[in-house]
PALOGU-542523 format. One record per residue (C-alpha): residue number from 1; residue in three letters; x, y, z. Coordinates in steps of 0.2 Angstrom, whole numbers. Each point is the difference from the previous one (the first is absolute). Layout:
# PALOGU-542523
resi, resn, px, py, pz
NUM, ala, X, Y, Z
...
//
This chain:
# PALOGU-542523
resi, resn, px, py, pz
1, met, -273, 384, 218
2, ser, 14, -1, 13
3, arg, 13, -15, -2
4, arg, 0, -5, 18
5, ala, 9, -16, 5
6, leu, -9, -15, 8
7, ser, 10, 3, 16
8, gly, 1, 12, 15
9, cys, 4, 0, 18
10, leu, -9, -5, 16
11, ala, 2, 16, 11
12, ala, 18, 6, -4
13, ala, 7, -18, -1
14, ala, 4, -11, -15
15, leu, -15, -11, 2
16, leu, -10, -2, -17
17, ile, -17, 8, -2
18, leu, -6, -8, -16
19, gln, -5, 14, -12
20, ala, -5, -3, -18
21, gly, 12, 8, -12
22, val, -9, 11, -13
23, arg, 3, -1, -19
24, ala, -8, 9, -14
25, asp, -5, -15, -11
26, gln, -17, -8, -1
27, ala, -5, -16, 9
28, gln, -6, -15, -10
29, pro, -18, -5, 2
30, arg, -2, -15, 12
31, lys, -7, -16, -3
32, thr, -18, -2, 7
33, gly, -6, -15, 10
34, pro, 2, -6, 18
35, val, 17, 2, 7
36, phe, -1, -3, 19
37, ser, -1, -14, 12
38, ala, -1, 1, 19
39, asp, 16, 3, 9
40, lys, 6, 5, 17
41, gly, 16, 0, 11
42, arg, 14, 11, 7
43, phe, 15, 7, -8
44, arg, 17, 3, 9
45, ile, 8, 17, -5
46, met, 19, 0, 0
47, leu, 13, 14, -3
48, asp, 18, -6, -3
49, gly, -4, -17, 8
50, ala, -8, 7, 16
51, thr, -19, -2, 3
52, val, -8, 18, 2
53, gly, -18, -4, -2
54, thr, -15, -11, -4
55, glu, -15, 1, -11
56, gln, -16, -10, 2
57, phe, -11, -2, -16
58, asp, -16, -8, -6
59, ile, -7, -1, -17
60, ala, -18, -7, -1
61, ala, -16, 0, -10
62, asn, -14, 12, 5
63, gly, -15, -4, -11
64, asp, 5, 4, -18
65, thr, 15, 10, 5
66, trp, 16, -3, 9
67, val, 8, 9, 16
68, ala, 18, 0, 3
69, arg, 5, 7, 18
70, ser, 16, 1, 9
71, ser, 8, 8, 16
72, thr, 19, 4, 1
73, asp, 10, 3, 15
74, leu, 18, 7, -2
75, gln, 14, 4, 12
76, ala, 10, 16, -6
77, pro, 19, -1, 3
78, asn, -2, 15, 12
79, gly, -12, -10, 11
80, gly, -16, 7, -6
81, glu, -15, -11, -6
82, met, -11, 2, -15
83, lys, -16, -9, -4
84, ala, -10, 1, -17
85, val, -16, -8, -4
86, gly, -8, -2, -17
87, glu, -16, -8, -8
88, leu, -2, -2, -19
89, arg, -16, -5, -8
90, leu, 2, -7, -17
91, ala, -11, -7, -14
92, ala, 2, -19, -4
93, asp, 11, 5, -15
94, gly, 12, 10, 11
95, ala, -6, 18, -4
96, pro, 0, 10, 16
97, leu, -17, 7, 7
98, his, 5, 9, 16
99, tyr, 15, 1, 11
100, gln, 2, 7, 18
101, trp, 15, 2, 11
102, ser, 6, 7, 16
103, thr, 17, 2, 10
104, val, 2, 4, 18
105, ala, 18, 4, 1
106, pro, 11, 10, -2
107, lys, -15, 11, -3
108, ala, -19, -4, -2
109, ala, -6, 0, -17
110, ser, -14, -8, -11
111, gly, -7, -1, -17
112, ser, -10, -8, -13
113, val, -1, -3, -19
114, ser, -16, -3, -10
115, phe, 2, -8, -17
116, glu, -13, 2, -14
117, asn, 3, -2, -19
118, gly, 18, 4, 1
119, ala, -1, 14, 12
120, ala, 8, 0, 17
121, lys, -7, 12, 12
122, cys, 12, 2, 15
123, ser, -2, 8, 17
124, leu, 14, 2, 13
125, thr, -2, 7, 18
126, ile, 15, 3, 11
127, gly, -3, 3, 18
128, thr, -15, 12, 2
129, ala, 3, 10, -16
130, asp, -13, 1, -14
131, pro, 1, -15, -12
132, phe, 11, 3, -16
133, leu, -10, -6, -15
134, arg, 7, -5, -17
135, asp, -6, -10, -15
136, phe, 10, -10, -13
137, his, -7, -7, -16
138, phe, 6, -16, -9
139, asp, -4, -8, -17
140, asp, -2, -17, 9
141, pro, -11, -4, 15
142, his, 13, -13, 6
143, val, 10, 12, 10
144, val, 12, -8, 13
145, val, 1, 7, 18
146, leu, 18, 0, 7
147, asp, 0, 9, 16
148, asn, 14, 4, 13
149, asn, 4, -14, 12
150, leu, -14, -12, -5
151, tyr, 9, -14, -9
152, tyr, -16, -11, -3
153, gln, -4, 11, -15
154, tyr, 14, -8, -9
155, ala, -8, -16, 3
156, val, -15, 7, -8
157, leu, 11, 6, -15
158, ala, 6, -17, -2
159, arg, -18, -6, -2
160, val, -5, 13, -12
161, tyr, 16, -4, -11
162, asp, -6, -10, -15
163, trp, 11, -16, 2
164, ala, -7, -8, -15
165, ala, 5, 14, -12
166, ala, 17, 2, 10
167, gly, 12, 12, -7
168, glu, 2, 18, 6
169, gln, -16, 9, 5
170, asp, -3, 18, 4
171, phe, -11, 5, 15
172, his, -8, 17, 5
173, val, 3, 3, 18
174, val, -5, 12, 14
175, ile, 9, 3, 17
176, pro, -14, 7, 11
177, gln, 10, 5, 15
178, asp, 11, 11, -12
179, met, -14, 4, -13
180, ile, 11, -5, -14
181, pro, -5, -9, -16
182, gly, 11, -9, -13
183, thr, 4, -17, -8
184, val, 12, -14, 4
185, lys, 5, -15, -11
186, val, -1, -18, 5
187, lys, 9, -14, -8
188, leu, 0, -19, 3
189, ala, 19, -3, 2
190, gly, -1, -19, 2
191, ser, 1, -13, 14
192, ser, 10, -2, 16
193, gly, -3, -17, 6
194, pro, -19, -2, 3
195, leu, -3, 18, -1
196, ser, -2, 12, -15
197, glu, 7, 17, 0
198, leu, -8, 16, -5
199, val, 11, 16, -2
200, val, -9, 16, 3
201, thr, 10, 15, -7
202, thr, 0, 19, -1
203, pro, 14, 11, -7
204, asp, 8, -1, 17
205, leu, -3, -16, 9
206, glu, -3, -19, -2
207, ile, -12, -10, 11
208, his, 1, -19, -1
209, leu, -16, -10, 5
210, phe, 1, -19, 2
211, cys, -16, -9, -2
212, asp, -6, -18, 2
213, ala, -9, -10, -13
214, asn, -17, 8, 6
215, his, 8, 17, -3
216, arg, 0, 4, 19
217, met, 15, 12, 4
218, ile, 12, -9, 12
219, arg, 14, 12, 0
220, leu, 4, 18, -6
221, glu, 18, 7, -2
222, val, 6, 17, -3
223, pro, 19, -2, -2
224, ala, 4, 18, -1
225, ser, -8, 3, 17
226, lys, 5, -16, 8
227, val, -18, -3, 4
228, val, -8, -18, 0
229, val, -19, -3, 4
230, glu, -2, -19, 3
231, arg, -16, -10, 3
232, glu, 1, -9, 17
//
């Protein structure tokens, strides 16, 4: 397993592309039971204090399952634009069922992941090339999707975290756009005013999630990359 950081660049610039760090240890089993409630809104994405993009997101029930969708528009420092779209279907206890995504710039790409009994079957298509296929297998069906430039997935992670148990919890993750699996650690760090802070760590990076009393993500900070994602 590669030990990749949970960071990268948009185009050749310093804008963070959130990628889950990979670690060799095993994730702990997740607590079962309903974890979601309806939520929708818009995040403002900032780099070094300047607004560089926005993300519209929606998390809603669909029968016995939940669907989390988002669309991100980013402005690269070189003047180019990037758009990413993702849709994640989940069981009521947070286990993923299916994920699909697409980007239209800087190059067209799309992909999907089907989850079943701890297996993640990934497909990636770039341009008109044949799809690249890869399967990953985990010992727990509660895998977390943390894909590039789709920050709402950290709002999903904040819901899947077991707040009642608190403490440090390990999560299996998969990054579909990069076809990379691994694990991250999430720890409840305390409160900052009315918000509670979760710290997501890999060997290389820390991401801070600030959530309200209903466990909705209000703000995300990556100090090392000077990236802030804030609910409007």
